[in-house]
N, C-alpha and C positions, 0 to 999 in steps of 0.2 A: 581451532579445528581438531577433531579427534585424531590421535596418532594412528596411521594405517597399520603399523606393526602391532599395536595393541588390539585393533579391531580384528586383525587376522588371528591373533592369539585367542581372542574370545570366540571367534568362529570355529577354530579347531576344537575348542572345548565343547561347543554345541554339537558338532557333527561327527567328530572323529575320536577314537580311542587309540592309545598307543599299542602297537603290535611289536613286542620286543623292544628294540632300541630305535625302530623307525616307525613313525606314525603313519597311518593310512593317508592322511592329508599330504604329507611330504612325498610319499610314493606317487600318488595320483597326480599331484601338481607337476612333479618332475616328469612323469610319464607323458602327460599331455603336452608339455613343452617340447619334448623330444619326439613326439609322435609315436610313442610306444604303448599301444593299448594292450599291454601284456598282463598276465596274471601276476599278482604279487608272489614273491618267492615263498612266503609262508602259507599260501593258498587262501588267505582271507579275502573276502570281497568287500570293498568299500563303496561309498556312495557314488564313486566315479563310474561304476558298472551300470548304474540306473540310467534309463532313458530320460529325455528332457521332460516328458509328460509326468513321469513318476517323480522326478525331482520337484516339479511345480506343485504336485499334490502334497508334498511334504512341506515345502517352504511357505506355501500360502497361509499356513496356520501360525507362522512365527511372528513375533513383534517386528515392527518396521526396522528398528536398528539392526536386528539380526538378519533380516533380508538384505539390507544394504551391506552389512559385513560379509555375508555369504558371497555377494556379487563381487567383492574385492579380492577374492582368493585366486581367481584365474580368469582367462578370457571366456572360456566356455560358460562358467557360472555367471559371469557378468552379463552375457547375452541372455541367459535364461532369466536372470533376475530383473531384466528390463522389458520383458515382453508385456504386451497389453493384456494378455490373458491373466497374468498374475496380478497386475495392478488394478484391473477392473474388479477382481475378487477382493483385493485389499480395500478399494473404495467402498464396495458394498458392505464390507465388514465394519468399516469405520463410520460411514455416513448413513447407511441403510439403503436397501434396494430401491425404495421409492425415489430417493434423490438421484441415484445413478441412472435409473431408467428414464427420468425426466430431464436429464442433462442434454442441452442442445448439441446436436450432432456436429455442427460447425465448430463449436468450441473444443471438443475433444479431438477433432481431426487435426487441429493445428499443432498441439503439443503432446497428444497421447494421454493415457490415463495416469501415467507416472508424473507427467508434467502438470496435469490438473491437480494431482494430490499435492505436489510441491507448492503450487500456487495457492491452494486452499490453506496450507500451513501458514502462509504469509498473510492471509486474511486482511483485505484492505477495506471492505465495506459490508454493509448489511442493506438488503433491498426489501422495502416494505410494500405490502399490498393489502388493501382492505378486503375482507372476505364477505361474500354475500351469505345471509342466513335465511333459513326457510320461513314459512309463515308464522311459526311460533319459535320463540327463543327466550333465554333467561332474561329476567328483568334487570334494569341497571343495579349494580352492586359493587362493593369493594370488600376487601379483607375476606374473600371467599377462597376456596381451594380449587385447583384445576390439575387434573392428572390424565395420563394416557395409560390404559391397560387393555389388553386383548383387542387392539386396533380401534378402541373407542375413547373419546374424550369425555371425562366426567367432571361436572362442576357441582359443588355443594355449598349451600349456605352463603354467609356473608352479611354485611350490613347494607342498609338501603336508606332512602330518603326518610328523614324524621328520626333517625337513630334506631329504626326497627331492625330486628334480626330476621333472617330468612331460614327456612327449614326444608327447602326443596332440593331435589337431586335431578340434574339434567344430564342426558347422555346423547352423544352424536358420533356416528362413524367417522373415522379420519377421512377427509375428503379425497376422492379419487376421480379425476386428477386433482392436483393441488388447487386449481382455480375454481373447482366446482363449489356450488353452494353447500353450506353446512346445514344438515337437517337435524334439528334438535328434537328430543322427545323428553317430556316430563315423566320421570320414572316413578317418583313418589314424593311425598311431603309428610312432615310430622315426625319422622324418625330418621336420623337422630333429631333431637329437639333443636329449635332454632339457635343459631350462634354465629359469631364472626371471630376472626383472628385465631381459629383453630389450626391444627396441623393435620395434613393428610398425606400419607406416604404410600407409594406403590411398592408392594412386596410381591414380586412375580406377577401373578394374575389377580392379586387381591389389593385392596386398599385398607390402610389402617388409619383411623382418625382418633385424635386425642384432644381433649380439652376445648378451650374457647371461652367466649364471653357472651352472655345473652343480653337482651335489651334492658334488663334490670340491673346490669352491671355485675351480675354474679359470675364468678370464675368457676369453670367446670374441670373435672378430672376424670371423666368417664372415657372408656376406650371402646370403639366400635370397629367392626371389620366388615368389608363389603366384598363378597365373593363374585359379584357380577351376575349371580343367578337370582332372577325375580321369582319369589314364592307367591303362592296364592293367599290372598287376604280374605277378609269377610265378604260374603256375597259373591264370591268367585272373582273379585277384582284382584289385579296384581298387587302383591304386597311389597314391602320394602326389602331391597337386597342387603340392607344393613342389619347387623346383629350385634347386640351388646356383648362384649367379652367379659367373662368373669376372671378377674385378676385378684390374686391374694394380697397384693399391695400396689399402690399407685403413687405417683408424684403428687405433691401439693397442687391444689387447683391453680390454673393459670390460663392466660391468653397472650397473644402476641409473641409466643415462643416460636422456635423453629424445630421441625422434625425432619428426619432424613433416614433413608435406608443405609444399613451399615454392613451388608453382606451376610451370608449364612442365615437368612430369614430373621435378621435383627433390625430393630428400629431404635434410633437415638433421638432424644429431644434435649434441647438446651435452652435455659433462660426463660424469659417471658415476664409478664406482669402478674404478680400474685394477688391474693384476696384483699390484702391491705393496700394495694396500689403501688407497692414497691417493685423495682426491677429485681429479677432473680438471676443467679449465675451458677446454677447447679446442672449437672449432666445425669441423665437417666437412660437406661437401655432396657428394651423388652425383647426377649428371645421367643419367637413364635413357635420354635421347635421344642421348647421346654414344656414340662408337665409336672406340676401345675404352672400356669402362666403367672408371672410376677415381674413388675418393674423393679429394676435394681439400680441404685444410685452408683455412679462411677466416681470414685474419689481419686483425684490426681494432685501431685505436688503444687502445680499452678494451673490456673484456668483463665479464660477471658473474663473481663469484668462484667458484672451484671448488666443486662440489656434486654430490650424488646424491639420488635420490628426488624430483626436481623434475618439472615438466611444461612442455611446449612445444606451443603451439597455433597453428595457422594461422588468420588472421583475414581472408584474402582478399588478392588481389594477390600481393605478394612480401614480406609482413610476418608475423612470428611473435611470439608473446608467451610469455615465460618467467615462471614463478611458483614461489617457495618452494624447498624442498629442505633437505638437511642439509649444512652446510659442512665445511671441513677440520678444524675443532676440534669437530666433532659438534654444533655449534649449529644450531638450525633457523632458517629464514629465511622472510620474507614479502615480499621485495622483488619488484618487477615490472620486467621489461626487455623491450624490443622489438628484434628483429633486423630491420633494414631492408635488403632486397636490391634495392630499386627502382633505386637509383643504380648507377653504375659501380663505386663503392667501397662495399662492405657496411659497415654500422656497427651496433653495439649502442648503444642509447639507454636510459637508466634512466628509467622513468616514475614509480616510487615507491621510495624507499629503504626498507630494512628497518626496521620499527618494532617495538621490543622491548617497549614498554609495552602493557599490556592496555587495550583500548578497545572501543567498540561500533560504530565507523565503518569498521573494516577487519578482515579475518580475522587471527587470531593466527598466529604462525609455525608452519609445519607441513611435513611431508614425507609421501610415500606417499599423497597426495590424488589425485583425478581432476580433469581440466579438459576440458570438452566445449564445442565451439562450438555456440551457439544462434543464433536469428534476431537480426538487427540487428548482427551482427558482435561479439556479446557472448560471454563465456565463463562457464560455470557450474562453480563449484568445490564439490566435495563431499568431506567426510571428511578423512582423513589422521591423523597422529599428531604429538605435541609432543616436546620434548627428552627427556621421561621415558617416551616411547613410550606415553603415554596416548592412546587413539584418540578421534576426533572424529566428530560426526554433524551438523554445521551445513552450511548451503547458502548460498553467496554468488554474486553475479553481478558480474563485472568488466566494465566498459565501457571498453575502451581508446580508443574514439573521443573520450571526454571528455578524456583526457589528451592526445591528439593535438591537440584543439582548444585546450587550455590551452597547449600548446607555442607555438601561433601567437599567443595572447592575451597571455601574460606578456612583460614587457620582456626582450628578449634571447632569449626562447624557452628551449627545453631545450638544454643544452650537448651538442654532438655527441660530445664526448670526455670527458664527465664526468657528474655527477649531474644529474638533471632537477628541474624545478620550482623550482630555486634556493631562496629563502627561503620560498616558498609551497608547499613540498612537502606540508605537513600539510593545507593547504586543498585541494590537488589530490587527496590521498588520500580526503578526505571525499566528493568527487564521483565518485571512481573506482569505489567499491564500494557494493553494496547487499546487506544480509542479507535472506533470504526467510523468511517464516513457513513452517512445514511442516504440511500437512494430511494426513488419513488416518492410516495406520500406518507411520511411517518405519522404515527398516531400522535394526538396531542399529549403534552406532558402529563404524567400521571404517577400515582403512588398506590400502594396496596391493591394492585391489579393481580390477575391470575396469569400464569405462564407455564407452558409445558412444551417439551420437545416431541414432535411427531416422528422425527428421525434425527440423527445427530447433526444435520445441517439445516433444519427448519424448525422454527419456534412459533407456537401460537400464543397470542396475547389477548385476553378478554377482560373488559371492564376496568374498574379502579376508580379512584378519586381524580377528578379533572377540574381544571379551572372553568368556572361557569360565569354566567352573567352576574356581575357584582350587585345588581338590583334584584333581590328576591321577588318572585312572583307573589301576588296577593294570595294569602291563605297558605303559603308554603312555609314549612318549618325549617327548611334547609338553611345552612349558614351562607351568608353572602359570599360570592366568589367560589363556592364549592359545589360540585355536582358529582353524581354517580353515573358511570358510563356503562353502555351495553354493546359497544362495538367490538368486532372480532377482527384481528389483524394476523397476518402471517409474515414472519421475517425469514428471509433466505440469505444465507451467508454466501458471499461472492469474493473472488480473488481481488 
């Protein structure tokens, strides 16, 4: 448990500046205890002169740890920091307004919003519900992309039955309420060209797409941007919202790589399968605020081993988390790495080495899974497939903040140029992961599906490769036991 004296010291630094030899905090804390609402001798006015509403307006913008630390300074601030008005704002900030507005009244009346927030931090389960879709919806597919921007869900491309690529873009408003049927609209097809295993990253209100593989096996290295605005095409028909970006340099062609937002209108990609079929282990970054646009390779002392089918997830600031994938020798991985772009010199840091033994305290190795950012800077991992391409249906939560804290606590910390956690890597992995129970009717086991967060407590999952009838139908070219799915599910996190 954190030292209360240390927390109070941190709080003083956040809110108070020294006045001569006596800090404002010490004066007002002493004045409140003695019931002396007097002016300080030096005439300065501290935060203690503000009303409760004014203090709430200030502290509701602080990080959670700072709010808790503030409440530990005195009885008055403790009462203010525990009000429902403050914690409903915090919950909306962390989970999204939709999740808070939809929360059952009976649940929050029992423990209040602060109690609900505490319960959600402990996360015990995930509740599944199959979503109804309108009269038209995307055809069965896998290795497509799925994102949310401007309150709309966008699906592009993917692979389908017979190994064919798809070139269609579908858009649907985020359902209101959550249980409402999803109404899809086919926006365009033909641009970008058909492909699967591409990356598509949300950058503000725009989408940035890179690379992929077409049905001839050709790896691509083009870059497209989708502003969400439908332009007029030939004959007055709506045109494609996608535009090919002119970049002065681009990474080598690839598919099955991972792309991710990196803050400040930057996009990062890592790894993938190159033109000759080998796994790649390079890191590239594109700054959309630069002129001219150019992909730049990021050189670091060490980096994750080459792979494809992995995930890369932004956790805030300029830090990204990589998990899993299939390596150069077709082995599947479950290692965890962080790309830190905060400093002048970017670095890859390993948070957990690959664990090949079966256990219950960490997910088994996999590729083709999904990784979605949820509240608290945590990452939800769902599905994937193992080395024998057996699909998975488990749900895990990865908390990188635990590993970052361990880096500061362990003697010597994490090595900047090597493996993390030193001899305590197993202990670190036990704290890093948590497996969730699944309620409701979970989707069938799947891999290479699409997933996106519609707020920080709800995740949509569409399509993917699923187990099918092992007896292929007459005239079908699909592999026995393998099918492409078009079902849509929502996962809601529950205490």
